[in-house]
C-alpha positions, 0 to 999 in steps of 0.5 A: 505532532503528538504521535508519540502517544500512539502505538501505531495507526490503522487506515481502512481503505478501498482495495483498488488504490490501497497499494498507491496510498501505502506507497505514497505514505511510505515516502510522505511519513519518513522516519516515523518508526511506528506501524501504519497498517492499511486494510480493507475488504473484498466484501462489504462489512454489511454483507454476510460472509464479509472479510472486513471484520477479520481484516480490521481486527488483525490490522489493529492488532498489527498496529500494536506490534513491532513494525516501524513501516507502512504495511498492508494487513489483508487476508492471511498476510502482512506485506510491505506497503511500497512493495505490494500489488493487488493480485485478485478482485475475488480472492480474500488474499488479494494482496501480495509482494512478489519481490519480497516475502510477507513481513508477517503471516496471519493465522492463529497468531501473527508471526513477524518476519525477521526482514521487517523494519522494526519499531524505533523512536524516529523523528518524523518528517512529513514530505509533501513536495511531490511533483504532480506534473506526471501524465498517465498514458495507456497504450492500446494495441493498434492505436495511434501514439499521437497523444504519447508523443504530445506528452513527451514534447510537452515541457510541463510534463515531467514524467510519464507513466506508461500503461501497456499490455503484455503478450 
């Protein structure tokens, strides 16, 4: 309610779970038509040489621009929230969207990509009916799959997220 008086929204967030929140917000706040911009920092705002101040500045600026979607503004790019991944624990460009180019580039100015979802006058729908009967199973090399099999057989479990390692 009353969201029409705001140009956009900024969420300052920890970086480790920012992609999870941005993806969830995409599905929870449907048809909003305004920017929801998440940002954070690799280095605390209280430390010298931090990236917090500049990230917050550009997130606020991005929230006033022609976005109608959830995005992450971090480092020198703006990426679609539900297509983003954290790629670095150390670098100041910690987020990427490997399957879609950034929807904006941060430099002297913010350059917006044509494939972004533009701002529109939506009729927002709040969706909170998520199925929470989902388990995370982290497989380690050489360990038993007994817990995984137990989760598969459990009628209360509606989905399993399988964490595994590559080669």
